N, C-alpha and C positions, 0 to 999 in steps of 0.2 A: 504494500500500500504506500509506504513512504517513498519507495523507488518510483512509483508511478507519479506521485505528487512532485517529486524532485524533477523528474523528466519533463513534466508539463511546465513547471516553472522555468526550467532552462530553455525549453523551446519557446516559451512566451517571451523571455528576455531576448533571445536571439532574433526573433521576429521584430521586436520593438527596436533594437539597435539597427537592424537592417533598414527599417522604415525611416529611422532618424537620419541615416547616412544619405538618403536620397534627397536631392534638392526639392523644395516645394515647387509645384507647378507655377509657372509665371515668374519665378525668382532665379531660375537657372541662367547662367551667363558663361560666355567663353572669354577667358582671360588670355590676352594676346601680348606677346613680347615684341614690341616694335623696336627697330634698331635705334639705339640711343645716340647715334651720330647726328640726328635731326630732332628738332622740337616738334611735337605733335599736338594738334588742337582737335578735341573731339566735339562733334556736333550731332545732336539727335536728329534723325530724319523722321519727320512726322508720317504716321501711317493711319489708315482709316479704322484699324481694328486694334484691340489690345492684345490680340494673339500674335502680333508681329512687332518686334522691336528692332530698330536699326540705328546704327551709329556710323558716321563717317569720320575717319581720322585723316587730317590734312596736314601736310608739312608746313611749318611756319619758320620764320627767322631769316637771317641774312642769306644763308646758302640754300634757301628753299628751292630756287629754280634749278640748282644743280642736282637735286635728289632724283634718282631714277624712277621712284614711285611717288606720285603727288598725293594720291588718295587711297586709303584702304577702307573698304566698306564691310562692316560686320553686321550680320542680320541673324536674329534669333526668332525662330518660328515655334510657337507652342504646339506640341504634337497632339494635345487634347482636341484642338480645333482643326488642325491641318496635319493629318498623319502622313508625314513624308519620310522617305528612306533615301540614303546616300547611293545605294545600289542603282545603277542606271542613269543617274543624274549627269555624269560627265558625258556620256554618249548623247543624251538629249541636248545638252548645251552645245556640244560639237555640231550636231545636226542643225541646230538653230544658227550657229555662226557660219556654217557652210552655205546656207541659203544666201547669205550676203557676200561671203568670201569663199569661193569654191576650193581654194588652195589651203584652207585652214586644216591644221593637223592636230590630233589629240595625242597627248603623252600622259599616261598615268605615272606619276612620280612615286607615289607611295600609297599603299592600301593596307589598313589594319582592321581586324575584327576582334573586339574584346567584349566579352559578355553579351554576345549577339548584337552589339552595336558597331557600326561601321564608320571608319574615318578614311576619307580619300583626298589625296592631294593630286591635282592634275593641272596640266598646262595646255592651252590651246594656242598654237603658234600660227603666225601669219593671219592674225585677226585684225580687227579695225578698232582704232580709238574713236570715241565720239567725234564726228566731224572730220575724221581722217580717212586715209586710203587703206585698202586691203593690204595686209602685210606690215602695217605700221606699228603693231604691238603684239606682245605675248600676254595672254590673260592667264593669271595664276589664281587658282581657286582651291580652297580647303573646305571640305564638307565634313561635319562631325555630327553623329547622332548621339545626343545626350540622353539621360534617363527620362526627361520630360520635355525636351525641346530638340529642334533640329537647327544647327548653326552653320552659317556660311561666312567665309572670309574671301572677299574678292579684291583683286588689284590688277592693274595693267602696267606692264613695263614697256615703254616705247622701244621700238626696234633699235633706235639710235643709241640707247643707253643699255641695251641688253648685252651682257657679257656672262660667261660662265660663273664669275665671282658674284655678280649681282643675283643671278639665278639661284646659286647656292645659298647666299645670304638670306634671301626671302623664303626659300624653301625651308631652310632650317628654322627661321623665325616662326613660320606657320606651324611646323611640326612640333614646336615647343609649346604651343598654346595648350590650355587645359580647361576642362569644364568644371565650374564651381556652382 
């Protein structure tokens, strides 16, 4: 009898601590490590729904024009309202980009699956900057499925500033982000 009560108590505590470890729906966020060689200003992007939160990080300061990436956009989508998955998203975005720039190429840089949640870092090369020509940019996107939300980090590297060092710097910065 005592063993049964002790087993039920331990199981209840384990379930309680597991539930406490999960972020509350609507409070989950992606913490991003932006390169500290530049100053970054965050600006909330207004959305029509509370289920989607978005922030734009823009380079500021004296050397802002020299930065290879001018804006990083982080979007968090509450999966209670919009059940999204990272699987298949790179191909969908690539197909969308190919309608405008047929030479666009998809490269999946990194893909991880942890506890049935997927994180994908991918690049679309020979894409277009807003108002630019095809082939003027490389789009780098990181998709992360969190416990209660779906996160995206999007940035564009102009082809003129694109080097293997810049590509590695931003890939590493995105892969170091974490869900809280």
